[in-house]
DSSP file (Angstrom, degrees, kcal/mol; ACC not computed):
  #  RESIDUE AA STRUCTURE BP1 BP2  ACC     N-H-->O    O-->H-N    N-H-->O    O-->H-N    TCO  KAPPA ALPHA  PHI   PSI    X-CA   Y-CA   Z-CA
    1    1 A M              0   0    0      0, 0.0    65,-2.9     0, 0.0     2,-0.4   0.000 360.0 360.0 360.0 157.3  -11.5  -11.9   12.2
    2    2 A Y  E     -A   65   0A   0     96,-0.3    98,-2.3    63,-0.2     2,-0.5  -0.775 360.0-161.8 -95.2 138.1   -7.9  -10.8   12.6
    3    3 A Y  E     -Ab  64 100A   0     61,-2.9    61,-2.5    -2,-0.4     2,-0.8  -0.982  12.0-142.6-119.0 126.3   -7.0   -7.4   14.1
    4    4 A F  E     -A   63   0A   0     96,-2.6     2,-0.4    -2,-0.5    98,-0.4  -0.806  22.2-163.3 -90.3 112.4   -3.6   -5.9   13.6
    5    5 A A  E     +A   62   0A   0     57,-3.4    57,-2.1    -2,-0.8     2,-0.3  -0.776  16.1 164.0 -98.1 139.0   -2.6   -4.1   16.9
    6    6 A F    >   +     0   0    0     -2,-0.4     3,-1.3    55,-0.2     4,-0.1  -0.927  51.9   5.1-141.3 166.8    0.2   -1.6   17.1
    7    7 A A  G >  S-     0   0    0     -2,-0.3     3,-1.9     1,-0.2     4,-0.4  -0.297 130.4  -2.2  57.6-133.0    1.1    1.0   19.7
    8    8 A S  G >  S+     0   0    0      1,-0.3     3,-1.3     2,-0.2    -1,-0.2   0.758 126.4  65.6 -68.0 -24.1   -1.0    0.9   22.9
    9    9 A N  G <  S+     0   0    0     -3,-1.3    -1,-0.3     1,-0.3    -2,-0.2   0.555  87.3  71.0 -76.8  -3.9   -3.3   -1.9   21.7
   10   10 A L  G <  S+     0   0    0     -3,-1.9     2,-0.5    -4,-0.1    -1,-0.3   0.763  75.0 100.3 -71.0 -25.3   -0.3   -4.2   21.8
   11   11 A N    <>  -     0   0    0     -3,-1.3     4,-2.6    -4,-0.4     5,-0.2  -0.469  67.7-154.2 -66.1 114.2   -0.5   -3.9   25.5
   12   12 A R  H  > S+     0   0    0     -2,-0.5     4,-2.2     1,-0.2    -1,-0.2   0.837  91.1  53.8 -65.1 -34.3   -2.3   -7.1   26.6
   13   13 A K  H  > S+     0   0    0      2,-0.2     4,-1.2     1,-0.2    -1,-0.2   0.944 111.3  46.0 -64.3 -46.3   -3.7   -5.6   29.8
   14   14 A Q  H  > S+     0   0    0      1,-0.2     4,-2.2     2,-0.2     3,-0.4   0.923 113.0  49.7 -62.0 -44.0   -5.3   -2.8   27.8
   15   15 A M  H  X S+     0   0    0     -4,-2.6     4,-3.3     1,-0.2     7,-0.3   0.868 105.0  57.4 -65.0 -35.1   -6.6   -5.1   25.2
   16   16 A S  H  < S+     0   0    0     -4,-2.2    -1,-0.2     1,-0.2    -2,-0.2   0.821 111.8  43.3 -65.4 -28.2   -8.1   -7.4   27.8
   17   17 A E  H  < S+     0   0    0     -4,-1.2    -2,-0.2    -3,-0.4    -1,-0.2   0.856 120.9  39.5 -80.5 -37.7  -10.1   -4.4   29.1
   18   18 A R  H  < S+     0   0    0     -4,-2.2    -2,-0.2     1,-0.3    -3,-0.2   0.853 133.7  18.0 -82.8 -36.4  -11.1   -3.1   25.7
   19   19 A A  S >< S-     0   0    0     -4,-3.3     3,-2.2    -5,-0.2    -1,-0.3  -0.688  70.2-176.4-138.0  80.1  -11.8   -6.4   23.9
   20   20 A P  T 3  S+     0   0    0      0, 0.0    -1,-0.1     0, 0.0    -2,-0.1   0.745  82.1  46.2 -56.8 -30.5  -12.3   -9.1   26.5
   21   21 A S  T 3  S+     0   0    0      2,-0.1    -5,-0.1    46,-0.0    44,-0.1   0.431  82.8 123.2 -94.9   4.0  -12.7  -12.0   24.2
   22   22 A A    <   -     0   0    0     -3,-2.2     2,-0.5    -7,-0.3    44,-0.2  -0.377  48.1-154.1 -64.4 140.2   -9.7  -11.1   21.9
   23   23 A K  E     -C   65   0A   0     42,-2.1    42,-3.0    -2,-0.1     2,-0.2  -0.975  13.5-128.7-120.2 123.5   -7.1  -13.9   21.6
   24   24 A S  E     +C   64   0A   0     -2,-0.5    40,-0.2    40,-0.2     3,-0.1  -0.507  34.2 168.2 -70.3 136.2   -3.5  -13.0   20.9
   25   25 A R  E     -     0   0A   0     38,-3.2     2,-0.3     1,-0.3    39,-0.2   0.797  47.6 -32.2-116.6 -59.1   -2.3  -15.1   17.9
   26   26 A F  E     -C   63   0A   0     37,-0.9    37,-3.1    65,-0.0    -1,-0.3  -0.990  55.6 -97.0-163.5 158.7    1.1  -14.1   16.4
   27   27 A S  E     -C   62   0A   0     -2,-0.3    65,-0.4    35,-0.2     2,-0.3  -0.492  43.6-177.0 -79.6 157.0    3.3  -11.1   15.7
   28   28 A A  E     -C   61   0A   0     33,-2.4    33,-2.7    63,-0.2     2,-0.4  -0.973  22.1-130.2-152.6 161.0    3.2   -9.6   12.3
   29   29 A T  E     -CD  60  90A   0     61,-2.2    61,-2.4    -2,-0.3    31,-0.2  -0.963   8.0-153.9-119.3 133.9    4.8   -6.9   10.1
   30   30 A L  E >   -C   59   0A   0     29,-2.8    29,-2.1    -2,-0.4     3,-0.6  -0.917  24.1-148.2-104.4 106.6    3.0   -4.2    8.1
   31   31 A P  E 3  S+C   58   0A   0      0, 0.0    27,-0.2     0, 0.0    57,-0.1  -0.376  70.7  21.6 -78.3 155.3    5.2   -3.2    5.2
   32   32 A N  E 3  S+     0   0A   0     25,-2.5    22,-2.3     1,-0.2     2,-0.3   0.775 102.3  98.8  62.4  31.4    5.4    0.2    3.6
   33   33 A Y  E <   -C   53   0A   0     -3,-0.6     2,-0.3    24,-0.5    -1,-0.2  -0.948  54.1-155.8-135.3 158.5    3.9    2.0    6.7
   34   34 A K  E     -C   52   0A   0     18,-2.4    18,-2.1    -2,-0.3     2,-0.4  -0.962  23.2-113.3-132.3 155.4    5.4    3.9    9.5
   35   35 A L  E     +C   51   0A   0    100,-0.8     2,-0.3    -2,-0.3    16,-0.2  -0.721  39.9 178.6 -84.3 131.9    4.2    4.6   13.1
   36   36 A I  E     -C   50   0A   0     14,-2.7    14,-2.1    -2,-0.4     2,-0.5  -0.901  24.6-139.9-129.6 161.6    3.4    8.3   13.7
   37   37 A F  E     +C   49   0A   0     -2,-0.3    74,-2.6    12,-0.2     2,-0.3  -0.992  39.3 144.5-120.9 124.4    2.1   10.3   16.6
   38   38 A S  E     +CE  48 110A   0     10,-2.6    10,-2.5    -2,-0.5    72,-0.2  -0.915  34.2  29.8-149.9 174.2   -0.3   13.1   15.8
   39   39 A G  E    S-     0   0A   0     70,-0.8     2,-0.3    68,-0.3    68,-0.0  -0.211  81.4 -83.1  69.4-162.4   -3.4   14.9   17.1
   40   40 A W  E     -     0   0A   0      7,-0.2     2,-0.5    71,-0.1     7,-0.2  -0.986  29.8-158.7-147.5 132.6   -4.1   15.3   20.8
   41   41 A S  E  >> -C   46   0A   0      5,-2.4     4,-1.7    -2,-0.3     5,-1.1  -0.957  10.0-160.4-114.4 126.2   -5.7   12.9   23.3
   42   42 A R  T  45S+     0   0    0     -2,-0.5    -1,-0.1     2,-0.2     0, 0.0   0.875  97.1  54.5 -66.7 -36.4   -7.3   14.2   26.5
   43   43 A T  T  45S+     0   0    0      1,-0.2    -1,-0.2    -3,-0.1    -2,-0.0   0.940 121.8  26.9 -60.9 -48.0   -7.0   10.7   27.9
   44   44 A W  T  45S-     0   0    0      2,-0.2    73,-0.4    72,-0.0    -1,-0.2   0.546  99.5-132.2 -95.3  -8.8   -3.3   10.4   27.2
   45   45 A R  T  <5S+     0   0    0     -4,-1.7     2,-0.3     1,-0.2    -3,-0.2   0.921  77.0  44.8  56.4  48.5   -2.5   14.1   27.4
   46   46 A G  E   <S- C   0  41A   0     -5,-1.1    -5,-2.4    67,-0.1    -2,-0.2  -0.979 101.3 -39.5 173.6-175.1   -0.5   14.1   24.2
   47   47 A A  E     -     0   0A   0     65,-1.9    67,-0.4    -2,-0.3     2,-0.3  -0.311  55.0-143.0 -67.0 154.2   -0.3   12.9   20.6
   48   48 A V  E     - C   0  38A   0    -10,-2.5   -10,-2.6    65,-0.1    63,-0.2  -0.821  19.3 -94.3-122.5 162.1   -1.5    9.4   19.8
   49   49 A A  E     + C   0  37A   0     -2,-0.3     2,-0.3   -12,-0.2   -12,-0.2  -0.371  44.0 152.3 -80.2 148.6   -0.3    6.8   17.5
   50   50 A S  E     - C   0  36A   0    -14,-2.1   -14,-2.7    -2,-0.1     2,-0.4  -0.904  37.0-113.0-151.4 179.5   -1.5    6.0   14.0
   51   51 A I  E     - C   0  35A   0     -2,-0.3     2,-0.4   -16,-0.2   -16,-0.2  -0.919  24.8-170.1-120.7 151.9    0.1    4.5   10.9
   52   52 A Q  E     - C   0  34A   0    -18,-2.1   -18,-2.4    -2,-0.4    -2,-0.0  -0.998  33.6 -99.4-141.1 139.6    0.9    6.2    7.6
   53   53 A Q  E     + C   0  33A   0     -2,-0.4   -20,-0.3   -20,-0.2     2,-0.2  -0.353  48.4 163.5 -60.0 136.0    1.9    4.8    4.3
   54   54 A S  E >   -     0   0A   0    -22,-2.3     3,-2.1     3,-0.1   -22,-0.1  -0.756  37.5-122.2-160.6 104.5    5.7    5.2    3.8
   55   55 A R  E 3  S+     0   0A   0      1,-0.3     3,-0.1    -2,-0.2   -22,-0.0  -0.211  95.1  11.7 -54.7 129.7    7.6    3.2    1.2
   56   56 A G  E 3  S+     0   0A   0      1,-0.3    -1,-0.3   -22,-0.0     2,-0.1   0.206 104.8 103.9  89.6 -15.2   10.3    1.1    2.6
   57   57 A D  E <   -     0   0A   0     -3,-2.1   -25,-2.5   -26,-0.1   -24,-0.5  -0.372  51.0-161.0 -89.1 174.8    9.3    1.4    6.3
   58   58 A R  E     - C   0  31A   0    -27,-0.2     2,-0.5   -26,-0.2   -23,-0.3  -0.990  12.7-142.4-154.8 153.8    7.5   -1.2    8.4
   59   59 A V  E     - C   0  30A   0    -29,-2.1   -29,-2.8    -2,-0.3     2,-0.3  -0.981  15.8-145.4-120.2 126.2    5.4   -1.4   11.5
   60   60 A M  E     + C   0  29A   0     -2,-0.5     2,-0.3   -31,-0.2   -31,-0.2  -0.697  37.0 141.2 -87.2 142.3    5.7   -4.3   13.9
   61   61 A G  E     - C   0  28A   0    -33,-2.7   -33,-2.4    -2,-0.3     2,-0.3  -0.864  42.2 -98.0-159.0-167.2    2.6   -5.4   15.6
   62   62 A G  E     -AC   5  27A   0    -57,-2.1   -57,-3.4   -35,-0.3     2,-0.5  -0.948  21.9-131.7-130.6 150.2    0.5   -8.2   16.9
   63   63 A I  E     -AC   4  26A   0    -37,-3.1   -38,-3.2    -2,-0.3   -37,-0.9  -0.893  21.3-173.7-104.3 126.3   -2.5  -10.1   15.5
   64   64 A Y  E     -AC   3  24A   0    -61,-2.5   -61,-2.9    -2,-0.5     2,-0.6  -0.898  24.1-131.7-109.4 145.7   -5.5  -10.7   17.8
   65   65 A E  E     +AC   2  23A   0    -42,-3.0   -42,-2.1    -2,-0.4     2,-0.3  -0.899  41.3 175.3 -92.9 121.8   -8.4  -12.9   16.8
   66   66 A I        -     0   0    0    -65,-2.9     2,-0.2    -2,-0.6   -44,-0.1  -0.850  27.5-125.2-129.4 161.5  -11.5  -10.8   17.6
   67   67 A S     >  -     0   0    0     -2,-0.3     4,-2.3     1,-0.1     5,-0.1  -0.489  36.1-104.4 -94.1 169.8  -15.2  -10.9   17.3
   68   68 A E  H  > S+     0   0    0      1,-0.2     4,-2.3     2,-0.2     5,-0.2   0.879 125.0  55.0 -59.9 -37.8  -17.5   -8.2   15.7
   69   69 A Q  H  > S+     0   0    0      2,-0.2     4,-2.3     1,-0.2    -1,-0.2   0.909 106.7  49.5 -63.5 -41.8  -18.4   -7.2   19.2
   70   70 A D  H  > S+     0   0    0      2,-0.2     4,-2.9     1,-0.2    -2,-0.2   0.919 109.6  52.0 -61.4 -42.9  -14.8   -6.7   20.1
   71   71 A L  H  X S+     0   0    0     -4,-2.3     4,-2.4     1,-0.2    -2,-0.2   0.907 109.7  49.2 -61.0 -42.1  -14.3   -4.6   17.0
   72   72 A S  H  X S+     0   0    0     -4,-2.3     4,-1.7     2,-0.2    -1,-0.2   0.902 111.5  49.2 -63.4 -41.4  -17.2   -2.4   18.0
   73   73 A R  H  X S+     0   0    0     -4,-2.3     4,-1.9     2,-0.2    -2,-0.2   0.921 111.2  49.4 -64.1 -43.8  -15.8   -2.0   21.5
   74   74 A L  H  X S+     0   0    0     -4,-2.9     4,-2.9     1,-0.2     5,-0.2   0.906 107.4  55.3 -61.3 -41.4  -12.4   -1.1   20.1
   75   75 A A  H  X S+     0   0    0     -4,-2.4     4,-2.0     1,-0.2    -1,-0.2   0.880 106.2  51.5 -60.4 -38.2  -14.0    1.5   17.7
   76   76 A R  H  < S+     0   0    0     -4,-1.7    -1,-0.2     2,-0.2    -2,-0.2   0.907 111.9  46.5 -65.4 -40.8  -15.7    3.1   20.7
   77   77 A Y  H  < S+     0   0    0     -4,-1.9    -2,-0.2     1,-0.2    -1,-0.2   0.905 112.1  50.1 -66.8 -40.7  -12.3    3.4   22.5
   78   78 A E  H  < S-     0   0    0     -4,-2.9     3,-0.4    -5,-0.2    -2,-0.2   0.850 102.6-156.0 -68.4 -33.0  -10.6    4.7   19.4
   79   79 A G    ><  -     0   0    0     -4,-2.0     3,-1.4    -5,-0.2    -1,-0.1  -0.191  36.1 -50.9  86.2-178.3  -13.3    7.3   19.0
   80   80 A T  T 3  S+     0   0    0      1,-0.3    -1,-0.2    -4,-0.1    25,-0.1   0.598 123.0  72.6 -75.0 -11.3  -14.5    9.3   16.0
   81   81 A D  T 3  S+     0   0    0     -3,-0.4    24,-3.4    23,-0.1    25,-0.4   0.628  95.0  64.0 -75.9 -11.6  -11.0   10.4   15.0
   82   82 A Y  E <   - F   0 104A   0     -3,-1.4     2,-0.3    22,-0.3    22,-0.2  -0.809  59.9-172.7-115.3 153.2  -10.2    6.8   13.8
   83   83 A T  E     - F   0 103A   0     20,-2.5    20,-2.6    -2,-0.3     2,-0.2  -0.931  31.2-101.3-134.5 160.6  -11.6    4.6   11.1
   84   84 A T  E     - F   0 102A   0     -2,-0.3     2,-0.3    18,-0.2    18,-0.2  -0.517  34.5-172.6 -81.4 153.0  -11.0    0.9   10.2
   85   85 A A  E     - F   0 101A   0     16,-2.3    16,-2.2    -2,-0.2     2,-0.5  -0.994  22.0-129.2-142.6 140.3   -8.7   -0.1    7.4
   86   86 A N  E     + F   0 100A   0     -2,-0.3     2,-0.3    14,-0.2    14,-0.2  -0.784  35.8 177.6 -89.1 132.3   -8.0   -3.5    5.9
   87   87 A V  E     - F   0  99A   0     12,-3.1    12,-2.5    -2,-0.5     2,-0.6  -0.900  30.5-129.4-132.7 159.6   -4.3   -4.3    5.7
   88   88 A I  E     + F   0  98A   0     -2,-0.3     2,-0.3    10,-0.2    10,-0.2  -0.964  32.9 180.0-109.0 120.0   -2.1   -7.2    4.6
   89   89 A V  E     - F   0  97A   0      8,-2.8     8,-2.9    -2,-0.6     2,-0.4  -0.738  19.2-128.8-115.4 166.3    0.5   -8.1    7.2
   90   90 A F  E     -DF  29  96A   0    -61,-2.4   -61,-2.2    -2,-0.3     6,-0.2  -0.960   9.5-140.7-124.4 132.8    3.1  -10.8    7.2
   91   91 A R    >   -     0   0    0      4,-2.5     3,-1.8    -2,-0.4   -63,-0.2  -0.270  40.2 -97.8 -73.5 169.4    3.9  -13.4    9.7
   92   92 A D  T 3  S+     0   0    0    -65,-0.4    -1,-0.1     1,-0.3   -64,-0.1   0.786 126.1  60.3 -59.3 -27.3    7.5  -14.3   10.5
   93   93 A T  T 3  S-     0   0    0      2,-0.1    -1,-0.3     1,-0.1     3,-0.1   0.576 120.2-109.8 -76.9  -9.7    7.1  -17.2    8.1
   94   94 A G    <   +     0   0    0     -3,-1.8     2,-0.2     1,-0.3    -2,-0.1   0.326  69.7 146.0  95.1  -6.8    6.4  -14.8    5.3
   95   95 A E        -     0   0    0     -5,-0.1    -4,-2.5     1,-0.1    -1,-0.3  -0.460  47.4-129.6 -67.4 131.2    2.7  -15.8    5.1
   96   96 A A  E     - F   0  90A   0     -6,-0.2     2,-0.4    -2,-0.2    -6,-0.2  -0.640  27.1-172.1 -81.9 138.6    0.4  -12.9    4.1
   97   97 A V  E     - F   0  89A   0     -8,-2.9    -8,-2.8    -2,-0.3     2,-0.3  -0.998  19.7-132.1-134.9 134.2   -2.6  -12.4    6.4
   98   98 A E  E     + F   0  88A   0     -2,-0.4     2,-0.3   -10,-0.2   -96,-0.3  -0.686  37.4 162.3 -84.0 138.5   -5.5  -10.1    6.0
   99   99 A A  E     - F   0  87A   0    -12,-2.5   -12,-3.1    -2,-0.3     2,-0.3  -0.963  34.4-123.9-149.0 163.6   -6.4   -8.0    9.0
  100  100 A V  E     +bF   3  86A   0    -98,-2.3   -96,-2.6    -2,-0.3     2,-0.3  -0.856  33.3 166.9-107.2 148.6   -8.4   -5.0   10.1
  101  101 A T  E     - F   0  85A   0    -16,-2.2   -16,-2.3    -2,-0.3     2,-0.4  -0.878  32.7-105.4-146.5 179.0   -6.7   -2.1   12.0
  102  102 A F  E     - F   0  84A   0    -98,-0.4     2,-0.3    -2,-0.3   -18,-0.2  -0.934  30.6-179.6-115.4 138.3   -7.5    1.5   13.0
  103  103 A V  E     - F   0  83A   0    -20,-2.6   -20,-2.5    -2,-0.4     2,-0.2  -0.972  35.6-102.2-131.7 148.9   -6.0    4.6   11.5
  104  104 A R  E     - F   0  82A   0     -2,-0.3   -22,-0.3   -22,-0.2     3,-0.2  -0.476  23.9-139.3 -66.7 137.7   -6.5    8.3   12.2
  105  105 A K  S    S+     0   0    0    -24,-3.4     2,-0.5     1,-0.2    -1,-0.1   0.906  94.7  30.0 -65.5 -42.0   -8.8    9.9    9.7
  106  106 A R        -     0   0    0    -25,-0.4    -1,-0.2     1,-0.2   -68,-0.0  -0.975  67.5-167.4-121.1 119.6   -6.6   13.1    9.6
  107  107 A Q        +     0   0    0     -2,-0.5   -68,-0.3    -3,-0.2    -1,-0.2   0.933  27.0 168.8 -72.7 -45.4   -3.0   12.6   10.3
  108  108 A G        -     0   0    0    -70,-0.1     2,-0.1     2,-0.0    -1,-0.1  -0.072  48.8 -20.8  63.5-168.8   -2.1   16.3   10.8
  109  109 A D  S    S-     0   0    0      1,-0.1   -70,-0.8   -71,-0.0     2,-0.1  -0.426  75.9-105.7 -72.1 145.0    1.2   17.5   12.2
  110  110 A E  B     -E   38   0A   0    -72,-0.2   -72,-0.3    -2,-0.1     2,-0.2  -0.454  44.8-174.4 -69.8 145.8    3.2   15.0   14.2
  111  111 A G        -     0   0    0    -74,-2.6   -74,-0.2   -63,-0.2   -71,-0.1  -0.700  28.4 -89.5-131.7-176.9    3.2   15.7   17.9
  112  112 A K        -     0   0    0     -2,-0.2   -65,-1.9    29,-0.0     2,-0.1  -0.867  35.1-140.9-103.1 124.5    4.7   14.4   21.1
  113  113 A P        -     0   0    0      0, 0.0   -65,-0.1     0, 0.0   -67,-0.1  -0.422  28.6-100.6 -76.6 158.1    3.1   11.6   23.0
  114  114 A S     >  -     0   0    0    -67,-0.4     4,-2.3   -70,-0.2     5,-0.2  -0.380  24.9-118.5 -73.6 157.1    3.0   11.6   26.8
  115  115 A L  H  > S+     0   0    0      1,-0.2     4,-2.1     2,-0.2     5,-0.1   0.860 116.0  56.5 -63.1 -35.3    5.5    9.5   28.7
  116  116 A E  H  > S+     0   0    0      2,-0.2     4,-1.7     1,-0.2    -1,-0.2   0.927 108.0  46.9 -61.7 -45.5    2.5    7.6   30.2
  117  117 A Y  H  > S+     0   0    0    -73,-0.4     4,-2.2     1,-0.2    -2,-0.2   0.917 111.4  51.1 -62.9 -44.5    1.3    6.7   26.7
  118  118 A L  H  X S+     0   0    0     -4,-2.3     4,-3.0     1,-0.2    -1,-0.2   0.862 106.6  55.0 -62.4 -34.7    4.8    5.6   25.6
  119  119 A A  H  X S+     0   0    0     -4,-2.1     4,-2.2     2,-0.2    -1,-0.2   0.892 107.6  49.1 -65.2 -39.0    5.1    3.4   28.7
  120  120 A V  H  X S+     0   0    0     -4,-1.7     4,-1.6     2,-0.2    -2,-0.2   0.911 113.4  47.4 -65.1 -42.2    1.8    1.6   27.8
  121  121 A I  H  X S+     0   0    0     -4,-2.2     4,-2.0     2,-0.2    -2,-0.2   0.935 110.0  52.4 -63.3 -46.6    3.2    1.1   24.2
  122  122 A K  H  X S+     0   0    0     -4,-3.0     4,-2.1     1,-0.2    -2,-0.2   0.905 107.2  52.1 -57.9 -42.5    6.6   -0.1   25.5
  123  123 A Q  H  X S+     0   0    0     -4,-2.2     4,-3.1     1,-0.2    -1,-0.2   0.876 106.2  55.7 -62.1 -35.8    4.8   -2.7   27.7
  124  124 A G  H  X S+     0   0    0     -4,-1.6     4,-1.9     2,-0.2    -1,-0.2   0.907 106.2  49.3 -61.6 -42.3    3.0   -3.8   24.6
  125  125 A Y  H  <>S+     0   0    0     -4,-2.0     5,-2.9     2,-0.2     4,-0.5   0.887 112.9  47.9 -64.3 -37.1    6.2   -4.4   22.8
  126  126 A I  H ><5S+     0   0    0     -4,-2.1     3,-1.1     3,-0.2    -2,-0.2   0.931 108.4  54.6 -65.9 -45.2    7.5   -6.4   25.8
  127  127 A D  H 3<5S+     0   0    0     -4,-3.1    -2,-0.2     1,-0.3    -1,-0.2   0.866 116.5  37.4 -55.3 -38.3    4.2   -8.4   25.9
  128  128 A W  T 3<5S-     0   0    0     -4,-1.9    -1,-0.3    -5,-0.2    -2,-0.2   0.408 109.0-122.1 -95.8   0.6    4.7   -9.4   22.3
  129  129 A D  T < 5 +     0   0    0     -3,-1.1     2,-0.4    -4,-0.5    -3,-0.2   0.907  58.0 156.1  57.0  43.7    8.5   -9.8   22.5
  130  130 A L      < -     0   0    0     -5,-2.9     2,-0.4    -6,-0.1    -1,-0.2  -0.790  44.8-117.9-100.8 144.5    8.9   -7.2   19.8
  131  131 A T        -     0   0    0     -2,-0.4     2,-0.5     1,-0.0   -71,-0.1  -0.654  21.8-135.7 -80.7 131.3   12.1   -5.2   19.3
  132  132 A Q        +     0   0    0     -2,-0.4     2,-0.3     3,-0.1    -1,-0.0  -0.745  47.4 132.5 -83.8 133.0   11.7   -1.5   19.7
  133  133 A G  S >> S-     0   0    0     -2,-0.5     4,-1.2     0, 0.0     3,-1.1  -0.875  71.7 -62.0-160.2-167.4   13.6    0.3   17.0
  134  134 A S  T 34 S+     0   0    0     -2,-0.3    -2,-0.0     1,-0.3     6,-0.0   0.746 119.2  71.5 -65.0 -22.0   13.6    2.9   14.3
  135  135 A D  T 34 S+     0   0    0      1,-0.2  -100,-0.8  -101,-0.1    -1,-0.3   0.899 110.5  30.3 -58.6 -39.0   10.8    1.0   12.6
  136  136 A N  T <4 S-     0   0    0     -3,-1.1    -1,-0.2  -102,-0.1    -2,-0.2   0.526  92.3-152.5-102.9  -8.2    8.4    2.0   15.3
  137  137 A R    ><  +     0   0    0     -4,-1.2     3,-0.8     1,-0.2    -3,-0.1   0.512  57.0 121.7  58.2  10.0   10.0    5.3   16.2
  138  138 A N  G >   +     0   0    0     -5,-0.4     3,-0.7     1,-0.2    -1,-0.2   0.611  62.6  68.5 -82.1  -7.4    8.9    5.3   19.8
  139  139 A N  G 3  S+     0   0    0     -6,-0.3    -1,-0.2     1,-0.2    -5,-0.1   0.678  82.2  73.6 -79.4 -16.0   12.4    5.5   21.1
  140  140 A R  G <         0   0    0     -3,-0.8    -1,-0.2     1,-0.3    -2,-0.1   0.601 360.0 360.0 -76.9  -7.3   12.9    9.0   19.8
  141  141 A Y    <         0   0    0     -3,-0.7    -1,-0.3    -4,-0.1    -2,-0.1   0.405 360.0 360.0-101.1 360.0   10.7   10.5   22.5
């Protein structure tokens, strides 16, 4: 199955620890969503990323091919605050692809992520050769 990674799960080192058999496949865009930071993570000591529907916005990410076991492992890392969602993302070629991703169950008020968390996310964008910009909003922190 395809998994749409955004934020810290773009980081290939982190993904290799969380889902050892995951294989990176291609970058993709999720239209009509935006990246947000909300809630509080004890692990990251700050707000954590999720996606939220937002007409006209887009989230850049990466597609991994994962097993059911990888998905279960990812779910344990994401914790009970997250649930899976099926999304349609688009390759650079315009081809639509079905994928699963994780979203926070309750978005709540937006918060500030820790610098450590943002550094992991930034490395993920570098790993996937994705441009950081207003689409992903992580530069405003």
